[in-house]
Structures are given as C-alpha cells and as structure tokens.
N, C-alpha and C positions, 0 to 999 in steps of 0.2 A: 504494500500500500504506500502510495506516495505521500511523504510528509508535507504538512502545511507550510507554505512559504512564510519565512520570517522577515521582519523588518527591524530597524534599530530600536523602535519602541518596545519590542518584545523582550529586549535585554534589560530594560529598566525595571527595577524592583522597589518595593516599598520597605526597604530594610533601614539600616542605620543612616545611610546616606540620604534616603528618601525622607526620613524624619528631620534630618538637618535642613533639607530643602524646605519642608513644610514650616519649620521654625523660622527660617529666614524670611519666607514669604509673609508669615503672620506678623513678624516684627516690622517688616516694610509696610504692611497694610495698616498697622497701628500708627506708624509715622505719617503715612499718606493721609489717612482719615483724620489724625490729630491735627495736622497742618491745614488740611482742607476745612475742617470744622472749627478751627481755632477762633475765627472771627464770630462764630455763633456765641462763644463765651467771651472772648477777648473784646468784642464790640457790643456786648450785651447792653441793653437800654437801661438808663438810670432815671428815676423820677424824683422830683423834689417834693418832699412831704411837709417841709417847714422852712419858711424864709423869714427870718427876723428882720422886720422893716417897719417903717411908719405906715400903718395900714390906711389906705384911702377909703372913702365912704362906700365905694362900689366894689371893694375887694371881697371875693367870694370863697377864698381858700381853695380855688380850683388850680389844676396844673397849669392852665393858661395864664392865670394871674401870677403864680409863682415864677413862671418862665419870663413873663414880662418884667417883673421886678429884678430877676437875675440878670437879664440882658441890659437893663438900665443901670446895673451895678448898684442897686438899692438894698441888696441883701447884706446885712452885717454878719450873719452866720447862716449856714445851710444845714438842713438835715436831709440826707439822701436815702432812697430806698432802692436796693438792688439785691439780686440773687447771687451774682458773681461779681467780684471786684475787678471790673474791666478797665480798659484804658479810658472809657467814658467817665468812670468814677474817679480815677486817679488824676486825669488831666482836665476834669470838669467839662468834658465835651458833651454837654447836655442841651436840651431844648433845640434851638435852630442849629447850634454847632454840632449836634449829633449827626447831621448830614455829612459832615467831613469824614466821619468814620465810615459811612456807607460808600463814599467816594474812595476811601482807602481800600475797602474790600474789592471794589471794581478793579482798581489798579493791580491788586494781588491776583485776581482772576486772569489778567493779561499774561502774567508769568506762567500760569497753568497752560494757557492756550499755546504760547510760543514753545514752551518746554515739551508739550505732548507731540508736537510736530518734529522738533529738533532731535529729541533723544531716541525716538523710534528709528529714525534714519541712522543715527550714530551707532545704535546697537546692531543694526543690520550690516554696517560697514566694518566696525571694529570689534565686534563681539559683545557678549553680555556681561562678562565679569568686570573688566576694567571700567567701562562706563558706569556700572552699578556702584563700584567703589568710589568713583569721583562724585556721583550724585549723593551718596550717603555722607561722605566726608564734608562736602560743602553744605549740604542740607543741615547737618548737625552744627557746623561751625557758624553759619549765618543765623541759624536758629538761636544758638546761645547768645550771639551778638544782639539779636533783636530783643532779647529779654532785658537788656540794659539800655534800651532806647530812651533818649532824654525827651523826645518830642514826637509828634505825629509824622512829620516829614521823614525823619530818620527811620522811624518804625515802618512806614509804608515802603520805603526803598528796600530795607532789609527783608521784609516779609515777601516782597515781590520776587526777590532773588531766591528766597527759600522756596517759594511756589514753583519757580522754574526748575530747581533741582529735585523737589519733591515729586513732581509728576514724572520726571525721568526715572526715578527709582520705582514708581508704580508701574510704568509702562514696561520696564525691563523685567520686573518681578512677574508680570503676566507671561513673558516669554520663558522665564525659568520654569514657571508652572507647567507650561505646555511641552517643554523639551526635556524635563528631568523627572517628571512623575508618570507612572504607568497609566495608560489610557483607561484601563478598567477601574481605576480609582478616582478619576478626575471628576466624575459627577458629584459624589458626596463631598469631595474636597472643595468643589466649587461653592458649595453652601457654607462650608466652614471658613474658607479663606476669601470671603466676600465682604462687601461694604457693610451690610446690615448688622452682623454680630459685632463688628469692630466699632460701629457707631455707639453701641451700648458700652463697650469698653472705654471709649474716649469720654463719653458722658460720665462714667464712673470716675475716671481720672480727674475730670474737671470738678466733680463733686467733692473729692477729697483734697484737691489742691486749693481751690477757692479763690486764687488770685491769678491774673493773667501772666505775670512774670514766672511764677512757679510752674504753671501749666506748660509754658514754653520750654523751660529748663527740663522738665520731666520728659516731654515728647522728644526733645532734641537729644537727650542722653541715651535714648533707645538706639540712636545711630551707632553708638560705640559697639555694642554686641553684634548688631547687624553687620557692621563693617568687618568685624573679626570673623564672622561666619562666612561671608562671601570671599574673604581673603583665603580661607581654608579650602573653599570649594574649587572645583575645576571649571574650565570653560565647557559649555555644553557640547556634546559629541555632534549634534546636528549642525551647529555653526562650523565646527572644525571640519566636518565632512564637506560642507558647501564650499569651504575655502581650500579644499584639496589637501588638507592636512590629515591624511588617512591614518598614518601611524599614531599621531597624537590622539585622534578620536578613539582608536582601539585601546590605547593606553589609558584613556579616560574611563572607558567602560571597565577595564581591568581594575582600576582604582576603586570604582564603585563597589565591585564584588569583593575586593580585598577588605574594604572598610566594613562591608556587611558580613564578612567571614564566610563567604561562599566561593564556590569554584565556578568559573565560566568556561563554556565550551569554545575554546579558542579557534578551532577549525571552523565551526559554524559561524562564529562571530566575524572572522575574516571573510568568509564567503558572503555574508550579508553586506558588509561594508564594500567589498569589491563589486558586488552586484549593483548596489545603489550608485556607486561611483560610475560604473559602466552605463547605467541608465541615464545619469545626469549628463554624461558626455554625448550620448546618443540624442538626447532631447535638446542638446545645446542650451542648457539652462542658463538664463541670464538674470541679472538683478533688475527688479522692478521698482518703480517710484510711484508717488502719488498721481502723477500724470496718467499712469496706466489705468486708473480708476475711471477715466473718461475717454478711453480709446475706442469704444464702440457705443452705439446708441443704447444697447441693453445695459452696459456697465454704467452709462450716464444715468439711466433711469434708476438703477439700483442705488447708486451713490447719492443721488438727490433724495430719494425716499429715506435712506438711512440717515443722512444728514438732517433732514427735516424732523424725523422722529427723535433723534438725539437732541436737537435744538429745543424742541417742545418739552422734552423731559427735563433738560437743564433749566429752562425758564421756570418750570413748576418747582423743581427742587431748590434752586437758588432763591426764588421769591419766598419760599416757606422758611428755608434754613436761616437766611440772613434778615428775616423780619419776624422772628418768633415773638418779639415784643408785642406784635399785633394779634397774636393767638393766645387764647386763654390756656392756663396751665403753667407748669413749672419747666424751666430749662432742663 
C-alpha cells in the first residue's frame, strides 16, 4: 500500500518546542493587546465632581457648569472622579481639553497602520526571527520611555513609535503561529491565542495597576521574556526553504525533535524537503507584493470586499473601545 504523501507541516509536533512557541505567541499577544488597548485606560475620561469657586446664581452643580468654571480658571480646588488614573487625570486634560487625548489616540493608530504594512513585507524578505527581535526590543524600550513622558506631545510621539513596533510583533507572531504549530492543533489554539481572552487579561492588569505609568511599565516589561524566547528559537523551516537554505531548514527540524526528545526520520525528512524544493523550482515560485492583490478583476473584487469588511469592523471596534466613557458600566 502506498504511503500518504508528507509535507513539512507533518514534521511539526506539539512537544516542548511547540509549547515554547505557544508561550511566545501568548506573550506577544498580551503586548499587542496591552498597547492597543492602552488608551482605553490611559485616556480614560475624568469628571469633575466638585469645583470650589464663587458660585453664581445660575450654577446648577452640573458637569457643564463645573467645566465652564474650570476652563475660566475659576476653580480654586478640584475634586475629580475616575476609575483609572489616566493621563487625563494627571495632566488635567478634562472637559474640552479631553479632545486632545482623542487626537493623540488617532495619531497612535497611524503607527499601527504604517507598521502593519511595513513589517509584513520585512518579515517576508528577511525572515521572522530577526524582525521579531527588533520589534520586541524597540517596543519595550519606547514603551518604558513613554511611561516617563512629561507632557502630551512627548507621550503621543513615543506611543506612536510603540504602535509601529507593536503591530510588527503581532503580524510576525501570526506567521510563527502558522509555520511552527501543527495544522491539526491550530483550530483550538486559534481560540486560545486570540484577541478576546487577552482583552480580559489586559483589563485585569489595568485593574491591579490602577495608574497609566505603571500599566505601561508592566506591559513593556513583558518584552524582556518574549525577546529571550525568540532569541532561543530558530528561524522557521518554511522561510529557510523558500530562501533555498535547505540544509538549515533540515537542521531546524532536527533541533525541534532534539528539544522534544524525539527521533526524526531523516531519510523521509530529506525526501520531503527535496521534493518541495523541486516543486518550487518547477513552479518558478516568485515573491508577491500587495500589488498582486489587484492583478485580476476577481482579486480586485475580493480585496475590496475584504477591505470594506475590515474597515467597518475597525470603525465599530474603535468607536466603542476609545469612547467607553459614553457607555454605561465599568472599564
């Protein structure tokens, strides 16, 4: 009976190396979610509950009257109400000046947009490991620096840079997920290593830190173990294979099995790699870019439909996340 044809994915196992990969992706997801959600807490709304001033006859103790007195610099002392000690509370970015914080959030989202395009291409050209290390180091470094920002301008600039490197780590982590974990385990891992459970984790971290500076420090510090893990890991065999580094790709699989304490069928492994290399040469495989998403009418239709769906989803998500002060309930 003829044996079933194998591919590179069939040699991936969920052993020790697989769990190291899962741990790395989870740490990266906390970093990505933490920095993405940071302004939900770091830019949380603050309300004035008391403004000691000479009370005019038409003063009604409403938030509008308190803000009017504050903006006219008539408040001798303030009592603020907030769930999380945000930059709004520390720098008194309240009432109309609260819009400056919303603008800061928008600038930070530009860093995400640019980074998502840039780092995906970089990972395709130069591999997954080195770009991931760069993203984690700079994400952590600029994150720590932003925790000591003296004003909103410096804060916005540093957080925009953090966003640029954060999304890079997230994009490359998805590639690690697809190229280092066995296909038969990817479905249940997709639920575990996704945004939703990590939103809960980040909210819990914010609950215990309670201040924006401490929240940044905590999220940024996770970059240290994540960087050490990716430094220990190898480049993915898929990338090495596409770059024609067949020997390195085979040695990488051997390292996986050695860490897992298992034996690999070297004869079969080499057959699979040489077969896939032969197929790549026959198909004259080339590198593709974003322009190829619009190379045929059908691709144009698919791309526009997908972009529209993602755009609508982002509008809904962002409008809710960064305006939670308009929604009843607790952060």
